[in-house]
C-alpha positions in Angstrom: -1.7 -7.3 14.4 -1.2 -4.3 12.1 -4.1 -2.1 11.1 -5.3 -2.1 7.5 -4.4 1.5 6.9 -0.9 0.8 8.3 -0.5 -1.7 5.5 -1.7 0.8 3.0 1.0 3.5 3.5 3.8 2.0 5.5 5.8 1.2 2.4 5.9 4.9 1.5 8.1 5.4 4.6 10.4 2.5 4.0 10.8 2.9 0.2 10.4 6.5 -0.9 12.7 5.7 -3.8 10.0 3.7 -5.5 8.0 6.9 -6.1 11.1 8.7 -7.3 11.7 5.9 -9.8 8.4 6.7 -11.5 9.5 10.3 -11.9 12.9 9.4 -13.4 11.5 6.9 -15.8 8.7 9.1 -17.2 10.8 10.5 -20.1 11.5 6.9 -21.2 7.9 5.7 -21.5 7.3 6.8 -25.1 10.2 5.1 -26.8 10.4 1.5 -27.8 14.2 1.7 -28.2 14.9 1.8 -24.5 17.7 0.0 -22.8 19.0 -0.8 -19.3 20.7 2.5 -18.3 22.7 1.3 -15.4 25.1 -0.9 -17.4 25.7 2.0 -19.8 26.4 4.3 -16.9 28.8 1.7 -15.5 30.7 1.4 -18.8 31.0 5.2 -19.1 32.7 5.3 -15.7 35.6 3.1 -17.0 38.9 5.1 -16.5 40.3 3.9 -19.8 37.2 5.1 -21.6 37.4 8.6 -20.1 41.1 8.9 -20.7 40.7 7.7 -24.3 37.9 10.2 -24.9 40.1 13.0 -23.6 43.0 12.1 -25.9 40.9 11.8 -29.0 39.0 15.0 -28.2 42.3 16.9 -27.8 43.7 15.4 -31.1 40.6 16.4 -33.0 40.8 20.0 -31.6 44.4 20.3 -32.9 43.4 19.1 -36.3 40.2 21.2 -36.5 41.8 23.8 -38.7 42.9 21.4 -41.4 40.0 18.9 -41.5 37.0 19.6 -43.5 33.4 18.4 -42.8 32.9 14.9 -44.2 30.1 14.4 -46.8 28.4 16.9 -49.0 24.9 16.4 -47.6 23.7 17.7 -44.2 24.3 15.1 -41.5 23.4 15.0 -37.9 25.8 13.9 -35.2 24.8 11.4 -32.6 22.3 12.7 -30.1 22.5 12.1 -26.3 20.4 9.1 -25.6 19.9 9.1 -21.9 17.4 11.1 -20.0 19.6 10.8 -16.9 22.1 13.6 -16.5 25.7 12.2 -16.4 28.1 14.0 -14.2 31.6 15.2 -15.1 33.9 13.0 -17.0 31.3 10.4 -18.0 29.1 13.0 -19.6 32.0 14.4 -21.6 33.1 10.9 -22.6 29.6 10.2 -24.1 28.9 13.6 -25.7 32.3 14.1 -27.4 32.0 13.7 -31.2 35.5 12.3 -31.3 34.2 9.1 -29.8 32.8 8.1 -33.2 34.6 7.0 -36.3 32.9 8.8 -39.2 35.4 7.8 -41.8 34.5 4.2 -42.5 32.1 3.5 -45.4 29.1 1.4 -45.2 28.9 -0.2 -48.6 25.5 -1.8 -48.1 23.7 1.3 -47.0 25.5 3.7 -49.4 26.4 6.1 -46.6 29.0 6.7 -43.9 28.4 4.4 -40.9 28.6 5.7 -37.4 30.6 3.1 -35.5 32.0 3.5 -32.1 35.7 3.4 -31.9 35.6 2.6 -28.2 37.0 -0.6 -26.8 34.3 -2.8 -25.4 34.5 -2.7 -21.6 33.8 -5.6 -19.5 30.1 -5.7 -18.6 29.4 -5.3 -14.9 27.3 -8.0 -13.3 23.7 -7.2 -12.7 22.8 -10.3 -10.8 21.9 -10.1 -7.2 24.0 -12.2 -4.8 20.9 -14.0 -3.8 18.8 -13.5 -6.9 17.7 -16.0 -9.5 16.6 -13.9 -12.4 19.8 -12.1 -13.3 17.9 -8.8 -13.7 17.9 -7.2 -10.4 20.5 -6.7 -7.7 20.1 -5.7 -4.1 18.7 -2.3 -5.1 15.8 -3.1 -7.2 15.5 0.5 -8.5 18.9 0.6 -10.0 17.9 -1.4 -13.1 15.1 -0.7 -15.6 14.2 -3.6 -17.9 12.9 -1.9 -21.1 11.6 -3.1 -24.4 14.4 -3.3 -27.0 14.5 -2.7 -30.7 16.5 -5.9 -31.1 14.8 -8.5 -28.8 17.1 -11.3 -30.2 20.0 -9.9 -28.2 19.4 -11.7 -24.9 22.4 -10.4 -23.1 23.9 -7.4 -24.9 27.0 -5.9 -23.4 27.2 -2.2 -22.4 29.4 -1.4 -25.4 27.1 -3.1 -27.9 24.1 -1.2 -26.4 26.1 2.0 -26.9 26.9 1.0 -30.5 23.3 0.3 -31.3 22.1 3.6 -30.0 24.9 5.6 -31.7 24.2 4.0 -35.1 20.6 5.4 -35.2 19.8 8.2 -37.6 18.0 10.0 -34.8 21.1 10.0 -32.6 22.6 13.5 -32.5 24.8 15.6 -30.3 23.6 18.9 -31.8 20.7 19.3 -29.3 20.8 19.8 -25.6 20.0 16.7 -23.5 16.5 16.8 -21.9 16.3 17.9 -18.4 16.2 15.2 -15.7 13.4 15.4 -13.1 15.0 16.8 -10.0 14.7 14.8 -6.8 14.9 16.5 -3.4 17.9 16.6 -1.2 17.3 13.6 1.1 18.8 15.7 4.0 16.5 18.7 3.5 13.9 19.3 6.2 10.4 20.7 6.2 11.6 24.1 7.1 14.0 24.1 4.1 11.0 23.9 1.7 9.8 27.0 -0.1 7.0 28.8 1.8 4.3 27.8 -0.8 5.4 24.1 -0.5 5.2 24.2 3.2 1.6 25.5 3.1 0.6 23.0 0.5 2.2 20.2 2.5 0.2 21.1 5.6 -3.0 21.2 3.4 -2.2 17.7 2.2 -1.7 16.5 5.8 -5.0 18.0 6.8 -6.9 16.3 3.9 -5.3 12.9 4.5 -6.0 13.3 8.3 -9.7 13.8 7.6 -9.7 10.6 5.6 -8.1 8.7 8.5 -10.9 9.7 10.9 -13.8 7.5 9.5 -11.3 4.9 8.3 -9.9 4.4 11.8 -13.5 4.0 13.1 -14.7 1.6 10.4 -11.6 -0.7 10.5 -10.6 -0.3 14.1 -13.0 1.0 16.8 -16.5 0.2 15.6 -16.0 -3.6 15.4 -14.9 -3.6 19.1 -17.9 -1.5 20.1 -20.3 -3.8 18.1 -19.0 -6.9 19.9 -21.4 -6.3 22.8 -24.3 -6.2 20.3 -23.4 -8.6 17.5 -22.1 -12.1 17.0 -18.9 -12.8 15.0 -20.9 -13.6 11.9 -22.8 -10.3 12.1 -19.5 -8.4 12.6 -18.4 -10.2 9.5 -21.2 -8.5 7.6 -19.9 -5.1 8.9 -16.4 -5.9 7.5 -18.0 -5.4 4.1 -18.0 -1.7 4.8 -14.2 -1.6 4.2 -14.3 -3.0 0.7 -14.4 0.3 -1.2 -10.8 1.1 -0.1 -9.6 -2.1 -1.6 -11.5 -1.6 -4.9 -11.0 2.1 -5.6 -8.9 1.3 -8.7 -12.2 0.4 -10.4 -13.4 4.1 -10.5 -10.1 6.0 -10.2 -9.9 6.7 -13.9 -13.3 8.4 -13.7 -12.1 10.7 -10.9 -9.0 11.7 -12.9 -11.0 12.4 -16.1 -14.3 14.0 -15.1 -14.3 17.4 -13.5 -15.5 21.0 -13.7 -13.2 23.7 -15.1 -14.9 26.2 -12.8 -14.1 24.4 -9.6 -10.8 22.8 -10.6 -9.8 19.3 -11.4 -9.3 18.1 -7.8 -11.6 20.4 -5.9 -14.5 19.3 -8.2 -14.3 16.0 -6.3 -12.9 16.9 -2.9 -15.4 19.6 -1.9 -18.6 17.7 -2.7 -17.2 14.5 -1.1 -16.3 16.3 2.1 -19.7 18.0 2.3 -21.4 14.6 1.9 -19.0 13.0 4.4 -19.6 15.7 7.0 -23.4 15.5 6.6 -23.3 11.7 6.8 -21.1 11.8 10.0 -23.5 14.3 11.6 -26.5 12.2 10.8 -24.8 9.0 12.1 -23.6 10.8 15.2 -27.2 11.5 16.3 -28.4 8.0 15.7 -25.4 5.6 16.0 -26.2 4.4 19.5 -29.8 3.3 18.5 -28.5 1.9 15.2 -26.0 -0.3 17.0 -28.6 -1.7 19.4 -31.0 -2.3 16.5 -28.2 -4.0 14.5 -28.1 -6.8 17.1 -31.8 -7.0 17.8 -33.9 -10.0 16.8 -32.2 -11.9 14.0 -29.5 -9.3 13.4 -30.9 -8.1 10.1 -30.4 -4.5 11.2 -26.7 -4.9 10.8 -27.1 -4.5 7.0 -28.5 -1.0 7.2 -25.8 0.0 9.7 -23.1 -1.5 7.4 -24.4 0.4 4.3 -24.0 3.7 6.1 -20.4 2.9 6.9 -19.9 1.5 3.4 -21.0 4.9 2.1 -18.6 6.8 4.3 -15.6 4.5 3.3 -16.6 4.9 -0.4 -16.4 8.7 0.0 -13.0 8.4 1.8 -11.6 6.2 -1.0 -12.8 8.5 -3.7 -11.4 11.5 -1.9 -8.1 9.7 -1.6 -7.9 9.3 -5.3 -8.5 13.1 -5.8 -6.0 14.1 -3.1 -3.3 11.8 -4.5 -3.7 13.5 -7.9 -3.7 17.0 -6.4 -0.5 16.3 -4.5 1.4 16.0 -7.8 0.6 19.6 -8.7 0.5 21.2 -5.2 4.1 20.5 -4.5 7.0 21.7 -6.7 8.7 18.9 -8.8 11.8 18.8 -6.7 9.7 18.2 -3.5 7.2 15.7 -4.8 8.5 13.0 -2.4 6.9 15.0 0.4 3.6 13.9 -0.9 4.1 10.4 0.5 5.2 11.9 3.7 2.0 14.0 4.0 0.0 10.9 3.3 1.8 8.9 5.9 1.6 11.6 8.6 -2.1 12.5 7.9 -3.5 9.0 7.5 -1.5 7.7 10.5 -2.6 10.5 12.7 -6.3 10.2 11.7 -6.3 6.4 12.1 -4.4 6.6 15.4 -6.8 9.2 16.8 -10.0 7.3 15.8 -8.6 3.9 16.9 -6.2 4.0 19.7 -7.1 7.3 21.3 -10.8 7.0 20.9 -10.9 3.4 22.3 -9.1 4.6 25.4 -11.3 7.6 26.0 -14.5 5.7 25.1 -13.6 3.1 27.8 -15.6 3.7 31.1 -12.8 2.1 33.1 -10.2 4.4 31.7 -12.4 7.5 32.3 -13.3 6.4 35.8 -9.7 5.7 36.7 -8.1 8.9 35.3 -10.8 11.6 35.0 -13.7 10.9 37.4 -14.2 10.8 41.1 -17.7 9.4 40.6 -17.8 6.3 38.4 -20.0 6.2 35.2 -21.0 3.6 32.7 -19.8 5.8 29.7 -16.4 7.0 28.7 -15.2 10.5 28.2 -15.9 10.2 24.4 -19.0 8.6 22.9 -19.1 7.4 19.3 -22.1 9.7 18.6 -20.3 12.8 19.9 -17.1 11.9 18.1 -18.8 11.5 14.8 -20.8 14.8 15.2 -17.7 16.7 16.1 -15.7 15.6 13.1 -18.7 16.0 10.8 -18.8 19.7 11.6 -15.0 19.6 11.2 -15.4 18.3 7.6 -17.8 21.1 6.7 -15.6 23.8 8.2 -12.5 22.6 6.3 -14.5 22.4 3.1 -15.7 26.0 3.6 -12.1 27.1 4.2 -10.9 25.2 1.1 -13.5 26.8 -1.1 -12.6 30.3 0.1 -8.9 30.3 0.7 -7.4 27.8 -1.7 -7.4 28.4 -5.5 -6.6 25.5 -7.8 -4.4 26.0 -10.8 -6.3 26.0 -14.1 -5.6 23.1 -16.5 -7.0 21.7 -19.7 -5.4 18.3 -19.3 -7.8 15.4 -19.7 -7.0 11.8 -19.1 -8.5 9.1 -21.3 -10.7 6.8 -19.3 -10.8 4.0 -21.9 -7.1 4.0 -22.3 -6.5 3.4 -18.6 -9.1 0.6 -18.5 -7.5 -0.9 -21.6 -4.1 -0.9 -19.9 -5.6 -2.6 -16.9 -7.2 -5.3 -19.1 -3.9 -5.8 -20.9 -2.1 -6.4 -17.6 -4.8 -8.8 -16.4 -4.3 -10.9 -19.6 -0.7 -11.6 -18.7 -0.4 -15.2 -17.6 2.2 -14.3 -14.9 -0.1 -11.6 -13.5 -2.9 -14.2 -13.3 -0.7 -16.4 -11.3 0.3 -13.7 -8.8 -3.4 -12.7 -8.4 -4.2 -16.3 -7.4 -1.4 -16.2 -4.9 -2.6 -12.9 -3.4 -6.2 -14.0 -3.1 -5.3 -17.2 -1.2 -2.1 -16.3 0.6 -3.7 -14.6 3.6 -6.3 -17.3 4.4 -3.8 -19.0 6.8 -3.8 -16.1 9.3 -7.3 -14.6 8.7 -8.7 -16.0 11.9 -5.9 -14.4 13.8 -6.2 -11.0 12.1 -10.0 -10.8 12.2 -11.0 -12.6 15.4 -8.3 -12.8 18.0 -8.7 -9.2 19.3 -12.5 -9.7 19.4 -12.1 -12.9 21.2 -9.9 -11.2 23.8 -12.6 -8.6 24.3 -15.2 -11.4 24.6 -13.0 -13.1 27.3 -12.9 -9.9 29.4 -9.9 -8.0 28.0 -10.9 -4.3 28.5 -10.9 -1.6 25.9 -8.4 0.3 27.9 -5.9 -2.6 27.8 -6.6 -3.1 24.1 -5.9 0.6 23.4 -2.7 0.3 25.4 -1.6 -2.8 23.4 -2.2 -1.0 20.1 -0.4 2.1 21.4 2.7 0.2 22.3 2.5 -1.9 19.1 2.4 1.1 16.8 6.0 2.4 17.2 7.3 -1.2 17.0 5.5 -1.6 13.7 7.3 1.5 12.2 10.8 0.8 13.7 10.8 -2.9 12.9 9.5 -2.2 9.5 12.8 -0.4 8.8 14.7 -3.7 9.0 12.0 -5.3 6.9 12.8 -2.8 4.2 16.5 -3.5 4.4 16.0 -7.2 4.2 13.7 -6.8 1.2 16.4 -4.8 -0.7 19.4 -6.9 0.2 17.7 -10.3 -0.4 15.4 -11.6 -3.1 12.0 -10.2 -2.0 10.0 -13.4 -2.4 12.5 -15.3 -0.2 11.9 -12.7 2.5 8.1 -12.9 1.9 8.1 -16.7 2.3 10.0 -16.5 5.6 7.5 -13.9 6.9 4.7 -16.1 5.7 5.9 -18.9 8.0 6.3 -16.3 10.8 2.7 -15.2 10.4 1.5 -18.9 10.7 3.5 -19.2 13.9 2.0 -15.9 15.1 -1.5 -17.3 14.5 -0.7 -20.4 16.6 0.9 -18.2 19.3 -2.2 -15.9 19.4 -4.5 -18.9 19.9 -2.3 -20.1 22.8 -2.5 -16.6 24.4 -6.3 -16.7 24.2 -6.5 -20.2 25.7 -4.5 -19.1 28.8 -6.7 -16.2 29.6 -6.6 -15.9 33.4 -9.8 -16.9 35.2 -9.3 -14.1 37.8 -9.0 -11.3 35.2 -6.1 -9.6 33.3 -2.9 -9.6 35.3 0.3 -7.7 34.4 2.0 -10.8 33.1 -0.8 -11.6 30.8 -1.0 -8.0 29.5 2.7 -8.2 28.6 2.1 -11.6 26.9 -0.6 -10.1 24.8 1.6 -7.1 23.8 4.5 -9.4 22.9 2.2 -11.6 20.8 0.9 -8.5 19.0 4.4 -7.1 18.3 5.5 -10.5 16.8 2.4 -10.7 14.6 2.7 -7.1 13.5 6.4 -7.6 12.7 5.8 -10.6 10.5 2.9 -8.9 8.8 5.0 -5.8 8.1 7.8 -7.9 6.6 5.4 -9.6 4.3 3.9 -6.3 3.2 7.2 -4.6 2.5 8.7 -7.6 0.7 5.7 -8.1 -1.6 5.7 -4.3 -2.3 9.3 -4.5 -3.3 8.5 -7.3 -5.7 5.7 -5.3 -7.2 8.0 -2.3 -7.7 10.5 -4.6 -9.4 8.2 -6.3 -11.9 5.9 -3.3 -12.7 6.1 -2.1 -16.3 7.5 1.5 -16.2 5.5 2.4 -19.3 2.3 2.0 -17.2 3.9 2.0 -13.8 1.0 3.8 -11.9 -1.7 1.5 -13.2 0.5 -1.6 -12.8 1.4 -0.9 -9.2 -2.1 0.1 -8.2 -3.6 -3.0 -9.7 -1.1 -5.3 -7.8 -1.7 -3.4 -4.5 -5.5 -3.6 -5.0 -5.4 -7.3 -5.5 -3.0 -7.7 -2.5 -5.4 -5.7 -0.2 -8.4 -7.6 -1.5 -6.8 -10.8 -0.5 -6.8 -9.6 3.1 -10.3 -8.2 3.0 -12.7 -10.6 1.3 -12.0 -13.7 3.4 -13.0 -11.9 6.7 -16.7 -12.1 6.0 -16.5 -15.9 5.6 -14.1 -16.4 8.4 -16.3 -14.6 10.9 -19.3 -16.5 9.7 -17.5 -19.8 10.1 -16.7 -18.9 13.7 -20.4 -18.7 14.6 -21.2 -21.7 12.5 -18.7 -23.9 14.3 -19.5 -22.6 17.8 -21.9 -24.6 20.1 -23.3 -22.6 23.0 -26.4 -23.5 25.1 -28.2 -21.3 27.6 -29.1 -23.3 30.7 -31.9 -21.9 33.0 -31.0 -21.1 36.6 -31.3 -24.0 39.1 -33.0 -21.8 41.6 -35.1 -18.7 40.8 -32.9 -15.5 41.2 -34.2 -12.5 43.1 -36.1 -9.8 41.1 -33.3 -7.3 41.6 -30.8 -9.6 39.9 -33.1 -10.1 36.9 -32.6 -7.7 34.0 -35.0 -9.4 31.7 -37.5 -12.3 31.4 -36.7 -15.3 33.6 -35.2 -18.2 31.5 -37.1 -21.4 32.0 -35.8 -23.6 29.1 -32.6 -24.1 27.3 -31.8 -22.5 23.9 -28.9 -21.7 21.5 -27.0 -18.6 22.7 -24.4 -18.3 20.0 -25.8 -15.0 18.7 -24.9 -12.1 20.9 -28.5 -11.0 21.3 -29.4 -14.5 22.6 -26.4 -14.5 24.9 -27.6 -11.2 26.5 -31.1 -12.6 26.8 -29.8 -15.6 28.6 -27.6 -13.7 31.0 -30.3 -11.0 31.7 -32.8 -13.8 32.5 -30.6 -15.4 35.1 -29.4 -18.2 32.8 -25.9 -19.4 32.0 -24.5 -19.5 28.4 -22.3 -22.5 28.3 -19.9 -22.7 25.3 -19.2 -26.4 24.7 -17.3 -25.8 21.5 -15.5 -22.5 20.7 -15.6 -21.8 17.0 -12.6 -19.5 17.2 -10.2 -22.4 18.0 -11.6 -24.6 15.2 -11.5 -21.8 12.7 -7.9 -20.7 13.5 -6.7 -24.3 13.3 -8.4 -24.9 10.0 -7.0 -21.6 8.6 -3.4 -22.5 9.7 -3.7 -26.0 8.2 -5.0 -24.5 4.9 -2.2 -22.0 5.0 0.5 -24.7 5.5 -0.9 -26.9 2.7 -1.3 -24.1 0.2 2.1 -22.7 1.0 3.9 -25.9 0.6 2.1 -27.3 -2.4 1.4 -24.1 -4.4 2.2 -20.6 -3.0 5.9 -21.1 -2.4 6.8 -23.0 -5.6 4.7 -20.6 -7.7 6.1 -17.5 -6.1 9.7 -18.6 -6.4 9.0 -19.5 -10.1 7.6 -16.0 -10.7 10.6 -14.4 -9.0 13.0 -16.3 -11.3 11.3 -15.0 -14.5 13.1 -12.3 -16.4 11.5 -8.8 -16.2 10.5 -8.9 -19.9 8.0 -11.7 -18.9 6.0 -9.0 -17.0 5.7 -6.6 -19.9 2.7 -6.1 -22.2 3.1 -7.8 -25.5 5.6 -10.3 -24.1 5.4 -14.0 -24.0 3.8 -13.9 -20.6 0.4 -13.1 -22.1 -2.0 -15.9 -21.6 
């Protein structure tokens, strides 16, 4: 099963062109007279058009000495319309003044009309081979559905689009065309970058890496370490600590708009946040062991205070992520901006990997005793307290170096907070957006028990931390490599179709995971069983990755380019929230549906075997604290009904019913909509 942070940034690896799309469409955002550029580009590549343009241009050159300028008043020639640089012949074909007939009178307007004298080329098809909406082909980024001045023209040809643009008064060839944002050479390497970009790239990797440290602990390692102290329901309370990362959109406009000119726009947030994070990690490092024990004591009420500390750390990481994302846009030169997503991927992945996989292995006593010790010990090479303290000081040292060594460029730019929130509210009012939000919030219920409980149940059964770390270690490269094929399928097929097939695959993976837990060997983990767990994890990870990449492709396709950043972030936030909020309730339901009774020993055990008070009567041992009291007192905790199996079956049934009756039909209906239905001010508004 993939890690949460893996879902957050994997799409940056598989689809870097989505970020480049935002750069290339920025110049178009301010005009309401925008068109689909690709059909125009296609028409300009027609050999007959280029040849005709050459002949007319040559003829006009020969007659230049005898012809006089038409009209007594000052007139402007048509202006280049596209912000995309056209190469070679197609650029000359468009920009040549000879392509327009300036001699015909427009009797109604009392002036000369500017009509194209070009033959109308056949419009190339823009429909995907497998698509239904007729607006996107296999490469979703090759078409941009924009708002048109004449909305009544449902299917304008490329020639008619050209005619409309060339007939505008503001259309002139006198001015130079605007520069197109430069995209990097896809074959360039890190060492080909300018020296300043290389330094700034490494700085971004470091900042993202620091974010991954507490995130890897909160979403990966700590729940496993808490299992020996807390029940499933109490661990469900701890999952609330990861909510800030799924809700950071709510305060991201504030981070972009409020800052100190003295420190700099981004350092005003990054430096104080890292200081608070470092102090918080140092404080937790000295008390985390006692806090974990106290969290599971008595009725488990101590888990709330423990959760709030981690909620605070994750909130700081989420806020820093907003600031670092914004800083990346100015740290790197425009032609190398795509390396920002690479820095995020490398940094977050490395930090999460270190705090999850590596830490779990080195925290395992079995792993340490097997590889590093001749005398066995009950603790691993790394402890959670020592790990937190080390990286707390690391945060402070990096912040000190950032304050002294790195100067931020001065800027007076200020983003409007209210404008961003108004855009978000406008998007939320779209009826189609409301439908996709409902789908996102209920779509992951079917496999929540598998994602949230299966690994914990394996640990509960006797699967060691060392084996779990090995499973995640092997699973990680498969997640990346198999994700490549997920990206290809999502671009060569309608994304919702791919998403639906992956949805079915995740339901199958949930059933397979339950079967793997049920056949846990009574004599301990054997090699064949370890391989079975690894295979189950890889299959679950693959289907999860395909779902994530496919829905991300659909988001990129429908997002309104005029507010692309807000649109995409809103959809990603809702998607992440759909996988986060059900976990609290799922883990609570596991405890609620479990029946476990502690039976006293039939014969009094010896005093050396007793670790607590002797059990003399039966009681409920569902809670982890009660289970430990039962075992320490010589009793036996007998689980007559395991809530994990019930919860997983219920989740899968709910997933199947909702998928068949609502999710699949609604999702396919949304995919079939034209792109204008997703735009602000369209008929999609509810």
